[in-house]
C-alpha positions as CSV (number, residue, x, y, z in Angstrom):
1,M,-142.7,-154.8,55.7
2,G,-141.8,-155.4,59.4
3,T,-144.0,-156.3,62.3
4,H,-145.3,-153.8,64.9
5,A,-142.9,-155.4,67.3
6,E,-139.9,-154.5,65.1
7,S,-141.0,-150.8,64.9
8,V,-141.5,-150.3,68.7
9,S,-138.7,-150.1,71.2
10,L,-139.7,-149.9,74.8
11,F,-138.0,-149.4,78.2
12,C,-139.7,-150.6,81.4
13,D,-138.8,-149.3,84.8
14,A,-137.7,-151.9,87.4
15,M,-141.3,-152.1,88.9
16,L,-142.4,-153.6,85.6
17,A,-139.9,-156.4,85.2
18,S,-142.6,-159.0,84.7
19,L,-144.4,-156.9,82.0
20,A,-141.0,-156.4,80.3
21,R,-140.4,-160.2,80.2
22,W,-143.8,-160.7,78.6
23,L,-143.2,-157.9,76.1
24,R,-140.0,-159.7,75.2
25,A,-141.9,-163.0,74.9
26,A,-144.2,-161.2,72.4
27,G,-141.2,-160.1,70.4
28,Y,-140.9,-156.5,71.5
29,D,-137.5,-154.9,71.9
30,T,-137.8,-154.1,75.6
31,G,-135.1,-152.7,77.8
32,L,-135.4,-153.0,81.6
33,A,-134.0,-150.7,84.2
34,S,-132.1,-152.4,87.0
35,V,-133.5,-152.0,90.5
36,S,-130.6,-149.7,91.4
37,A,-130.9,-147.5,88.3
38,R,-131.3,-143.8,89.0
39,D,-134.1,-141.9,87.2
40,R,-131.5,-139.9,85.2
41,A,-129.9,-143.1,83.8
42,V,-133.3,-144.5,82.8
43,L,-134.3,-141.3,81.0
44,D,-130.8,-141.0,79.3
45,A,-131.2,-144.6,78.1
46,C,-134.6,-143.9,76.6
47,L,-133.4,-140.8,74.9
48,A,-130.2,-142.3,73.5
49,Q,-131.9,-145.5,72.3
50,S,-135.2,-143.8,71.1
51,R,-137.3,-145.9,73.4
52,I,-140.7,-145.4,74.8
53,L,-140.6,-145.3,78.6
54,V,-143.2,-147.5,80.2
55,T,-143.5,-146.8,83.9
56,R,-145.7,-146.8,87.0
57,D,-143.5,-144.1,88.6
58,R,-145.3,-140.7,88.4
59,H,-142.2,-138.8,89.4
60,L,-140.1,-140.4,86.7
61,A,-142.8,-139.8,84.1
62,A,-143.1,-136.2,85.1
63,H,-139.4,-135.6,84.7
64,A,-139.1,-137.1,81.2
65,P,-137.7,-134.5,78.9
66,D,-139.1,-133.6,75.5
67,G,-138.2,-136.3,73.0
68,I,-139.2,-139.2,75.3
69,R,-142.6,-140.7,74.8
70,V,-143.9,-141.9,78.2
71,V,-146.7,-144.4,78.9
72,L,-147.6,-144.0,82.6
73,L,-149.5,-147.2,83.6
74,A,-152.2,-146.5,86.3
75,V,-153.1,-150.0,87.2
76,D,-151.6,-152.9,89.2
77,G,-151.5,-156.5,88.1
78,L,-149.9,-157.9,85.0
79,D,-153.1,-158.6,83.1
80,A,-154.5,-155.1,83.7
81,Q,-151.1,-153.6,82.8
82,A,-151.0,-155.6,79.6
83,A,-154.5,-154.3,78.7
84,E,-153.6,-150.7,79.5
85,L,-150.4,-151.0,77.4
86,T,-152.4,-152.6,74.5
87,V,-154.7,-149.6,74.4
88,A,-151.9,-147.0,74.8
89,L,-149.6,-148.5,72.1
90,G,-151.6,-150.9,70.0
91,I,-149.5,-153.8,71.3
92,D,-150.0,-157.0,69.2
93,W,-149.1,-159.7,71.7
94,T,-148.9,-162.4,69.0
95,C,-147.0,-160.7,66.1
96,A,-143.5,-162.1,66.8
97,P,-143.7,-164.4,69.8
98,F,-140.6,-166.1,71.2
99,T,-138.1,-164.3,69.0
100,R,-136.3,-162.5,71.8
101,C,-134.4,-163.7,74.8
102,L,-136.5,-163.3,77.9
103,L,-133.4,-162.6,80.0
104,D,-131.3,-160.1,78.0
105,N,-133.6,-159.0,75.2
106,T,-131.3,-160.2,72.3
107,S,-132.9,-161.4,69.1
108,L,-132.9,-165.2,69.0
109,H,-131.6,-167.4,66.1
110,D,-132.4,-170.9,65.1
111,A,-130.5,-173.2,67.4
112,T,-127.6,-175.1,65.9
113,P,-127.3,-178.9,66.4
114,G,-124.6,-178.2,69.0
115,E,-126.9,-175.7,70.9
116,R,-129.8,-178.2,70.7
117,T,-127.7,-180.7,72.8
118,R,-128.2,-178.4,75.7
119,V,-131.9,-178.9,75.6
120,A,-133.3,-181.4,78.2
121,P,-133.1,-184.9,76.7
122,R,-136.8,-185.5,76.9
123,A,-137.5,-182.3,74.9
124,R,-134.9,-182.9,72.1
125,N,-137.4,-184.7,69.9
126,L,-140.1,-182.0,70.0
127,P,-140.9,-180.6,66.6
128,G,-139.4,-177.1,67.4
129,P,-138.6,-174.5,66.7
130,F,-135.5,-174.5,68.9
131,R,-134.0,-171.1,69.3
132,A,-130.8,-169.8,71.0
133,C,-129.6,-166.5,72.3
134,P,-126.3,-165.5,70.9
135,A,-125.6,-163.3,73.9
136,C,-126.2,-165.5,76.9
137,G,-126.4,-168.9,75.2
138,R,-129.8,-169.8,76.6
139,V,-131.7,-172.3,74.4
140,Y,-135.5,-172.1,74.1
141,W,-137.8,-174.9,73.0
142,P,-141.6,-175.4,72.6
143,G,-142.4,-177.2,75.9
144,S,-145.6,-177.0,77.8
145,H,-144.5,-173.6,79.3
146,V,-144.4,-172.1,75.8
147,R,-148.0,-173.4,75.1
148,R,-149.2,-171.8,78.4
149,M,-147.4,-168.5,77.5
150,Q,-148.7,-168.5,74.0
151,A,-152.3,-169.0,75.4
152,R,-151.8,-166.0,77.6
153,L,-150.5,-163.8,74.8
154,E,-153.4,-164.9,72.6
155,H,-155.8,-164.1,75.5
156,W,-154.4,-160.6,75.8
157,N,-154.7,-160.1,72.1
158,A,-158.2,-161.4,71.9
159,R,-159.5,-159.1,74.6
160,G,-158.0,-156.2,72.7
161,G,-157.2,-154.2,75.8
162,N,-160.7,-154.0,77.1
163,G,-159.6,-154.3,80.7
164,A,-160.9,-157.8,81.2
165,G,-159.0,-160.1,83.5
166,G,-157.0,-159.0,86.5
């Protein structure tokens, strides 16, 4: 049985780039529109890839054809958007953390010994896991930034989308 993150494919408009990055950090397959993407291209991508459109753009949401599920976020601010999305889609922010590349959305694999040599020398002896992106080559390791990110994901999960935070 797969995780909730494996069963949900999302697509964020360019205004929600930060939210998209956090969804990827949580393990969700999350496409991201480029700043220059036209509405038609965004909608076509959602339709072709069976993705849920997550947007703050009322015009874009209003023009989504049948067959595209749309979540129109009404709030500003990352914490509030995370809470609203949790309510709308039942997002579990901790079900598959740090399993996707934050930059290009590719599923990560365990880093090979060769890939681990690209990790900062002071971090190489950390207990892991060390993961790598097969698409862009970026290597991820559990530094203090990961602990801070994990704490935020856990906070979003713990509040259950009740709108706390800001």
